[in-house]
N, C-alpha and C positions, 0 to 999 in steps of 0.2 A: 466320546473318550471318557474312561472311569476316573476314578480318583487316583492321583498318582502315588505310587509306592515310594516310601521313604527307604533309606538304607536299612534301618533297623526292621523295617516290616518284611524285605527281601531277606534278610537274615533269619529271622522267624522263619519263614517260607523252606529256606535252604536246610535249617536245622532240624524240621520236622522230618524231611526227607531222610537227611543223615541218621537221625533216630530210628526211622522206619527200616534203614538199610543195616541197623543194629551197631551203630557207631557208640562207642563209650565215651565217657568224661574226658579221656586224653584225647581222642580224636576228636570230639566237639571241640574243646579247647584249641587245636591245632587247625581246625578248619575255620573256627571264628578268625583266629588272627589272621589267616590267610585270605578269609572273605574281605576282611576290613584292609588289609593291606592292599589288595587287589582295588577296592573301591576307592581308596587314596590315590593309587597310581592313576586310575582311569580320570578321575577329576582333575589332576595335575597336567595330564595330557591335553585334556578339554581347555583347561585354563591356558596353558602354553599356545593352544591353538589362538584362543581368542585374543591374547596379547599380541599376536604376531598378523594378525590379520585374516588367517585362514578360514574365513567365515564358510565358503562354501562346503570346504572339506569337515569344518566342523559340525554343520548342519546334516551333512550326510553319514558322519559317525553317530550323530545322536540318532538319526533316522533308523539306522543301522541296529543299535542297541535297544531301540525303542520297540522294535519287533520283538526282540529276545525277550524283553521285559513283558511285553503283553503275552507271551505266550508262558512265561512262569506265572502270569496273573490267571490265566485260564485254568491250570492245575491247581491252584489254590483251593483248599477246601473252604466250603461256605462258611461263612462266620457265625458263631454262636449267638443265640437271643439270649440278651441278659436281662432277667426280669428285674424290677426295681419295686423295693417294698416302699411304701408310701406311709 
């Protein structure tokens, strides 16, 4: 299992895809708001499930979305090497 992605890292991947598709500044702003609103909604649902003891469904939901995140990770371009000057 690789390093887990943060919401910020997922947004950066999503933004790169949007830019590659020709999205302008306005479209990126709208996409960013929608991305984070969607993420907030997902976290609220998962929190609700945990608070109400729906642990089986919670784990199934996380596993289902984990597969989607792994697909996104697979499409991520390799990270650039950063040289350090000492």
